C-alpha positions as CSV (number, residue, x, y, z in Angstrom):
1,M,109.8,32.0,131.9
2,K,110.1,32.5,128.1
3,K,113.2,34.1,126.6
4,Y,113.3,35.8,123.2
5,Q,116.7,36.7,121.5
6,G,116.9,39.1,118.8
7,F,118.4,42.5,117.6
8,G,121.0,42.6,120.3
9,K,118.4,42.5,123.1
10,L,117.2,39.9,125.4
11,V,113.5,40.3,126.3
12,I,112.3,38.4,129.4
13,M,108.6,37.7,129.9
14,L,108.4,37.5,133.7
15,N,104.7,37.2,134.4
16,Q,101.2,38.8,133.8
17,S,102.1,42.1,135.5
18,S,105.5,43.0,134.4
19,T,107.7,43.0,131.4
20,Q,111.5,43.6,131.6
21,T,113.7,44.3,128.6
22,L,117.5,43.8,129.1
23,S,119.9,45.3,126.7
24,T,123.0,43.1,126.2
25,Q,125.0,46.5,125.7
26,T,123.6,49.1,127.8
27,P,122.4,48.3,131.5
28,S,120.7,51.8,131.6
29,S,118.1,50.6,129.2
30,L,116.6,48.5,131.8
31,F,112.8,49.1,131.7
32,T,110.1,47.6,133.9
33,L,106.4,48.0,133.8
34,S,104.1,46.9,136.6
35,V,100.8,46.7,134.7
36,A,98.3,44.7,136.7
37,P,97.6,42.6,139.7
38,A,98.2,38.9,139.2
39,K,94.6,38.1,139.7
40,V,91.5,40.4,140.1
41,I,88.1,39.0,141.5
42,R,85.1,41.3,141.1
43,G,81.4,41.1,141.5
44,A,78.6,41.3,144.1
45,G,79.4,39.2,147.2
46,V,82.6,37.9,145.9
47,L,84.3,38.4,149.2
48,Q,82.6,35.3,150.4
49,A,84.3,33.1,147.8
50,A,87.7,34.8,148.3
51,G,88.8,33.0,151.2
52,L,90.4,30.1,149.1
53,E,92.3,32.5,146.9
54,I,93.9,34.2,149.8
55,A,94.8,30.7,151.4
56,R,96.7,29.9,148.2
57,L,98.9,32.8,149.0
58,G,99.7,32.1,152.7
59,S,98.4,30.7,156.0
60,R,99.2,33.4,158.5
61,P,97.7,36.7,157.1
62,L,98.1,40.0,158.7
63,I,95.3,42.3,158.0
64,V,96.2,46.0,157.9
65,A,93.4,48.5,158.1
66,G,92.2,51.7,159.8
67,D,90.6,51.4,163.3
68,Y,87.0,51.6,162.1
69,T,87.6,49.0,159.2
70,L,89.3,46.5,161.5
71,S,86.2,46.3,163.5
72,L,84.1,45.6,160.4
73,S,86.5,43.1,159.1
74,Q,86.1,41.1,162.3
75,Q,82.6,40.7,161.3
76,S,82.8,40.2,157.5
77,L,86.4,39.1,156.5
78,Q,87.9,37.2,159.4
79,P,85.1,34.5,159.6
80,I,85.7,33.7,155.9
81,L,89.5,33.4,156.6
82,Q,88.8,31.2,159.7
83,G,86.7,29.1,157.5
84,Q,90.0,28.3,155.6
85,K,91.8,27.6,159.0
86,L,94.1,30.5,158.5
87,D,95.9,32.0,161.6
88,I,94.9,35.6,161.6
89,A,96.4,38.7,163.1
90,Q,95.4,42.2,162.5
91,A,96.9,45.7,163.1
92,S,95.9,49.5,162.3
93,Y,98.0,51.6,160.4
94,G,97.0,54.5,162.7
95,A,96.9,58.2,161.4
96,D,98.4,57.5,157.9
97,C,100.6,55.6,155.7
98,C,103.7,57.1,157.5
99,E,107.1,55.9,158.4
100,A,106.2,55.3,162.2
101,S,103.2,53.1,161.0
102,L,105.3,51.1,158.5
103,K,107.9,50.3,161.1
104,A,105.2,49.2,163.7
105,L,103.5,47.0,161.1
106,G,106.7,45.5,159.9
107,K,107.3,44.4,163.5
108,A,103.8,43.3,163.9
109,A,104.2,41.1,160.9
110,K,107.3,39.6,162.0
111,E,106.0,38.9,165.5
112,H,102.9,36.9,163.8
113,K,105.3,35.4,161.4
114,A,102.9,36.5,158.6
115,D,103.3,35.0,155.3
116,V,100.7,37.3,153.4
117,I,99.6,40.8,154.1
118,I,95.9,41.8,153.5
119,G,95.0,45.5,153.0
120,V,91.4,46.3,153.7
121,G,90.0,49.9,153.4
122,G,90.7,53.0,151.4
123,G,93.8,54.4,149.6
124,K,95.8,54.8,152.8
125,A,95.3,51.3,153.9
126,M,96.2,49.9,150.4
127,D,99.4,52.0,150.3
128,T,100.5,50.8,153.6
129,A,99.7,47.2,153.1
130,K,101.5,47.2,149.8
131,L,104.5,48.8,151.1
132,V,104.8,46.7,154.3
133,A,104.5,43.6,151.9
134,Q,107.3,44.8,149.8
135,Q,109.6,45.6,152.7
136,L,109.0,42.0,154.0
137,Q,109.0,40.5,150.5
138,L,105.5,39.0,151.2
139,P,102.5,38.5,148.9
140,V,99.8,41.2,149.3
141,V,96.0,41.1,148.9
142,T,94.0,44.4,148.5
143,I,90.4,44.7,149.4
144,P,89.1,48.1,148.8
145,T,86.0,49.2,150.9
146,S,85.5,52.3,148.7
147,A,86.0,53.4,145.2
148,S,88.1,56.5,146.2
149,T,91.2,55.7,144.4
150,C,93.0,53.1,142.3
151,A,95.5,52.3,144.9
152,A,94.1,48.6,145.3
153,W,95.5,48.1,141.8
154,S,98.6,50.2,141.4
155,A,102.4,49.4,142.1
156,L,102.9,52.7,143.9
157,S,102.5,53.9,147.7
158,N,102.4,57.3,149.0
159,V,104.1,58.0,152.2
160,Y,102.8,60.9,154.5
161,S,103.7,62.5,157.8
162,E,101.7,61.6,160.8
163,T,99.7,64.8,160.3
164,G,98.9,63.9,156.7
165,A,101.6,65.9,154.8
166,F,102.8,64.2,151.6
167,L,106.3,63.2,151.8
168,Y,107.3,60.9,149.0
169,D,106.0,58.0,146.9
170,V,107.6,54.6,146.5
171,A,107.5,52.7,143.2
172,L,106.8,49.1,144.0
173,S,108.3,46.1,142.3
174,R,105.0,44.7,141.3
175,C,101.1,45.1,141.7
176,P,99.1,43.4,144.2
177,D,99.0,39.5,144.0
178,L,95.3,39.6,144.5
179,L,92.7,42.3,144.1
180,I,89.1,41.6,145.5
181,L,86.6,44.2,144.3
182,D,83.2,43.3,146.1
183,Y,80.5,45.8,144.9
184,D,78.5,44.9,148.0
185,L,81.3,46.2,150.2
186,I,82.1,49.2,148.2
187,Q,78.4,50.2,148.3
188,T,78.5,50.5,152.1
189,A,81.1,53.5,151.9
190,P,79.8,57.0,151.9
191,Q,78.9,58.4,148.6
192,S,81.5,61.1,148.9
193,T,84.3,58.5,148.6
194,L,83.2,57.6,145.1
195,V,82.7,61.2,144.2
196,A,86.5,61.6,145.2
197,G,87.4,58.6,143.4
198,I,85.8,60.1,140.2
199,G,87.9,63.3,140.7
200,D,91.1,61.4,141.1
201,A,90.4,59.1,138.1
202,I,89.3,61.7,135.7
203,A,92.6,63.4,136.3
204,K,94.4,60.7,134.3
205,W,93.3,62.3,131.0
206,Y,94.1,65.9,131.8
207,E,97.6,64.8,133.3
208,A,98.6,62.1,130.7
209,S,97.4,64.1,127.7
210,V,99.6,67.1,128.6
211,S,102.6,65.2,129.6
212,S,102.5,62.3,127.0
213,G,99.9,63.1,124.5
214,H,102.8,63.8,121.9
215,L,104.8,60.7,122.6
216,Q,104.9,57.8,120.0
217,Q,105.7,54.8,122.1
218,T,103.0,52.2,121.6
219,L,102.1,51.6,125.3
220,I,102.0,55.4,126.1
221,I,99.7,56.0,123.3
222,A,97.6,53.2,124.6
223,A,97.7,54.6,128.1
224,V,96.7,58.1,126.8
225,Q,93.8,56.8,124.8
226,Q,92.5,54.7,127.6
227,A,92.7,57.9,129.7
228,R,90.4,59.7,127.3
229,V,88.0,56.7,127.4
230,L,88.1,56.8,131.1
231,R,87.3,60.7,131.0
232,D,84.3,60.0,128.6
233,I,82.9,57.2,130.9
234,L,82.9,59.4,133.9
235,L,81.6,62.6,132.3
236,Q,78.7,60.6,130.7
237,K,77.8,58.3,133.6
238,S,79.0,59.7,136.9
239,A,75.8,61.7,137.7
240,T,73.6,58.7,137.0
241,A,75.6,56.4,138.9
242,L,75.6,58.6,142.0
243,Q,71.7,58.8,141.7
244,E,71.5,55.0,141.4
245,P,73.9,53.2,144.0
246,G,74.4,49.5,143.1
247,S,73.0,49.8,139.5
248,E,74.9,48.6,136.4
249,V,76.1,52.1,135.7
250,W,77.2,52.5,139.2
251,R,79.3,49.3,138.8
252,E,80.8,50.7,135.6
253,V,81.9,54.0,137.4
254,V,83.4,52.0,140.3
255,D,85.3,49.7,137.7
256,A,86.5,53.0,136.1
257,T,87.7,54.6,139.3
258,V,89.3,51.4,140.9
259,L,90.4,49.5,137.9
260,L,90.8,51.4,134.6
261,A,92.5,54.2,136.3
262,G,95.1,51.7,137.5
263,V,95.6,50.2,134.2
264,I,96.4,53.8,132.8
265,G,99.1,54.2,135.4
266,G,100.4,50.7,134.8
267,L,100.8,50.9,131.0
268,G,101.9,54.5,130.9
269,G,104.1,54.5,133.9
270,A,104.8,57.5,136.1
271,Q,104.8,60.2,133.4
272,C,101.0,59.3,132.5
273,R,100.1,59.0,136.2
274,T,100.8,62.3,137.8
275,V,101.5,65.9,136.6
276,A,100.4,69.1,137.9
277,A,97.0,68.0,139.5
278,H,98.7,65.7,141.8
279,A,101.5,68.1,142.6
280,V,99.0,70.6,143.7
281,H,97.4,67.9,145.9
282,N,100.9,67.1,147.6
283,G,101.4,70.9,148.4
284,L,97.9,71.2,149.8
285,T,98.5,68.4,152.1
286,H,101.1,70.5,153.9
287,V,98.5,73.2,154.9
288,S,95.2,71.0,155.1
289,G,96.4,67.6,156.3
290,H,93.2,65.3,156.6
291,G,90.8,68.3,156.0
292,S,89.8,66.6,152.6
293,I,90.4,63.4,151.0
294,H,92.9,62.7,148.2
295,G,90.6,62.8,145.2
296,E,89.0,65.9,146.2
297,K,92.3,67.8,146.2
298,V,93.3,66.1,143.0
299,A,90.0,67.2,141.3
300,Y,90.8,70.8,142.4
301,G,94.3,70.3,141.0
302,I,92.9,69.6,137.7
303,L,91.4,73.1,137.6
304,V,94.6,74.6,138.7
305,Q,96.5,72.7,136.0
306,L,94.2,73.9,133.3
307,R,94.3,77.5,134.6
308,L,98.1,77.4,134.3
309,E,97.9,76.3,130.8
310,E,95.4,79.2,130.1
311,M,97.6,81.7,131.9
312,I,101.2,80.7,130.7
313,Q,100.4,79.4,127.2
314,G,97.2,81.3,126.5
315,N,95.5,78.0,125.8
316,Q,91.8,78.7,125.1
317,L,91.0,75.0,124.8
318,A,92.2,74.5,128.4
319,G,89.9,77.2,129.3
320,T,87.1,75.6,127.7
321,S,88.0,72.2,129.4
322,R,88.0,74.0,132.7
323,Q,84.6,75.4,132.3
324,Q,83.2,72.1,131.3
325,L,84.8,70.5,134.4
326,L,83.3,73.4,136.7
327,K,79.7,72.4,135.5
328,F,80.5,68.6,136.0
329,Y,82.0,69.3,139.4
330,A,78.8,71.4,140.4
331,E,76.7,68.6,139.2
332,I,78.4,65.7,141.3
333,G,79.7,67.7,144.2
334,L,83.6,68.0,143.6
335,P,85.4,71.1,144.8
336,Q,85.9,74.0,142.5
337,K,88.0,76.2,144.7
338,L,89.9,76.5,147.9
339,A,86.9,77.3,150.0
340,D,85.3,73.9,148.9
341,L,88.3,72.2,150.5
342,G,87.7,73.9,153.8
343,L,90.5,76.4,153.0
344,G,88.5,79.6,152.5
345,N,90.7,81.3,155.1
346,I,94.0,80.1,153.8
347,T,96.8,82.8,154.5
348,L,99.0,84.1,151.8
349,R,101.8,82.5,153.7
350,E,100.1,79.0,153.6
351,L,99.3,79.4,149.9
352,Q,102.9,80.2,149.1
353,T,104.1,77.2,151.2
354,S,101.7,75.0,149.3
355,A,102.8,76.3,145.9
356,E,106.5,76.0,146.9
357,I,106.1,72.5,147.7
358,A,104.1,71.8,144.6
359,I,106.9,73.1,142.3
360,A,109.9,71.6,144.3
361,P,112.7,70.2,142.0
362,N,111.4,66.6,142.2
363,S,107.8,67.5,141.7
364,D,105.6,65.9,139.0
365,I,104.5,69.5,138.0
366,H,107.8,69.6,135.8
367,R,106.1,67.2,133.5
368,L,104.3,70.1,132.2
369,P,105.6,71.3,128.8
370,F,106.2,74.6,130.3
371,K,107.9,76.2,133.4
372,V,105.9,77.4,136.4
373,A,106.9,80.0,138.8
374,T,105.7,80.1,142.4
375,E,103.7,83.3,141.8
376,Q,102.0,81.9,138.7
377,L,100.8,78.6,140.6
378,M,99.5,80.7,143.4
379,A,97.5,82.9,141.0
380,A,96.1,79.8,139.3
381,M,95.1,78.3,142.8
382,V,93.0,81.4,143.6
383,S,91.3,81.7,140.3
384,T,90.1,78.1,139.4
385,T,86.6,79.4,138.7
386,A,87.6,82.6,136.7
387,P,86.2,83.4,133.3
388,I,88.4,82.3,130.3
389,D,91.1,84.7,129.4
390,R,94.8,85.3,129.1
391,V,96.0,86.6,132.3
392,S,99.0,89.0,132.4
393,S,101.6,89.0,135.2
394,R,99.9,92.0,136.8
395,V,96.6,90.5,137.0
396,M,98.1,87.3,138.5
397,S,99.7,89.4,141.3
398,E,96.3,91.0,141.9
399,E,94.7,87.5,142.2
400,V,97.2,86.4,144.7
401,K,96.4,89.3,147.0
402,E,92.7,88.3,146.9
């Protein structure tokens, strides 16, 4: 651990993934970033060579996954770990990363005397494994089986109800100790998971630019610019990647959704990670539950956010961006409206419930540079495919009634 003294501040360089700045005068200036996993292994077939790396973290792993993924891990992952003479246990997270699951998995880990947690699967498995590991102060390994989110990278876990309604998120003390990105494993997932991952990742630009594009802090500038690069990669390469699974361009898009999206959240922190698009996702989970996956709802939420910028600010550029995204979404299969999320018959009351949750006092939507009323959000949610225009309050009311 290196210490640097100067200008009245003590800067402690802790490790690869976090930097803490401690002021000798104001404890409130404590600032922590969890930027990256301690180690990332990526490539085709790298899971076979990962046993030794996992063994360095512990000898009694608990594998956390969904029911289906657990059956697959018995054939693929467990023989590799057994080759390292590790004492393995496994447990399902059940319906979701929820409080009941976290309690049961914590108990299972203690009974097994686990000394490392391994999360295998999609975003919910990653979130659950990371949070269980933090609660027990154990190292954690993330092995994504799809490119649906950057959860395998990030120092964040979302907690849901048992029926899939978003409750709260937890900022973790660090990123995973080891991330294993095996392209062969990712390629076995349904293509729809990569499509959703593209939707989740491309949101980084639209959210970070509106919340943080005006800020001058070096790392936030870096995060916003990386988000722009991420957007450009996805706009240019996603369609080809989906047509050519396993190709080099497909790997580049997988890297963008799983790794680069995580870098942006790590460098920029929460304010670069989520704004209105994710807030809309959170509200929708209270009326749709598991009806669609995370990235699909976030992608729709981007359109809602841009619509709000048009309606409230009269921002023509936001309207142009929305029209560009609508064409992109049609090309790769992302949802453009509520009906595409299976919510074509949503009631006015359900729409209002979703909107009220999305603008709750602690919601990320308040990182927008303007205030949003419930009625405005409801209007934006039902007019994501509307032509570019500046909508009056009267027209907003008419749209909500549709």
